Steps between C-alpha positions, in 0.01 A plus 500: 500500500610857438566756772174672406307173530663421834408843634141462384471162671648628828277809502196278446609276788554801728153627416336162556678437830421847628130460423491156663649647820278809498781739418513784249732390217612861463664475844745235376793628295707271280876555508670343200834381635733578214833427669754337265258536209608725212351836415334343195293272725402795719398691188271212403335516842459878470337454160255262668403771749727416794647807670624373841827309515726357768878479491744343746810702424553873469777453247292286265194725524709812432618353172155384391226741603607858420497429123166319532350791689636749247341306214148534638263789429453755777159363599645155577738440787664193648488421870819332618541303824827388656423157644853377571742582782635854492856585597545836668754608239226465237240712682565816299446318170200308633316811619559666164383202295224315686147596598469244780765321708365180654811378680556731797630267769758662728584818688798606288298473179201682647720792610670516160162509324373774731810710436495453122129572464541817707800606293321437171162629613337181379282265700432157357290224650692253715417148614674317780617150416422249775694175512198300610690171494795644694736355241859609571593520130205722411456876535224648714432609854400218733133478598578562868683822412254621238269701727779710650666548162176614334439753779858625480485547124170684509516697824868583535632499144174626345524248219194443277447135594204373301509129570690174538659244270600138555648203316394180679749212530498286187459179699200614707136564420463874448162541672633546858752753374236698313281494811787623718579787265134598485478506879807721539362739239163506674660600830657802336215582260727459198297475178744319269596132510751376242486123500441222255701401193445289189416181691285638782358839405138381512554382858660834585192679369289297741717630785471863395790564263483840328821446299581166340842446343488276193799430279529150356128470424528813286846485344577128519811349653754769575824514306813465714619828650834622372694622803718810463870426495546660841228286652348815654131533438218721618 
């Protein structure tokens, strides 16, 4: 199937699932995860009406999206989410390039984002990544530290925290992780929940997802990422 056909099928499934669970389909936003896919594939998705994309690396997105944005008419704009870990030395570039950063997960990064947004006079939506499975190899604030970190980011750093994001462990059923993220968001009255990927986005919708991140089901199997010679990535 083509990228356009895949998008049409996923949008239909989002709509059907939302209706079945008494949700407004308009409240669920599809992020096309374009990481490691070429600009030509992204252009196909744009031609099919997709405008919201997710990238894992600042460096890759910086090489791909400015030309795509420049090629569009003024009345059309792309909405770009950073969904991968963000190094503090990439904060300046990230704030300039992205519309939403979903991977806020530590004090040093939160402070750097607050400083850069103040310096630039730009406020973009932020989501806090919660490591719901407490996996040591994975980014994200631990669930037991999430409440204090959310309050600190909002009340002391004045960051525009809009919601939470999680990536459940691959070897566990995602439902308990989606439920945990929803409960933390409820406690803090955060409206956005980014959860659910190609294999479980319909389940995530049942648990209240407002952003679903779908890559493989749109673009197909990802090509291997070519690492920079230095090994340093965003």
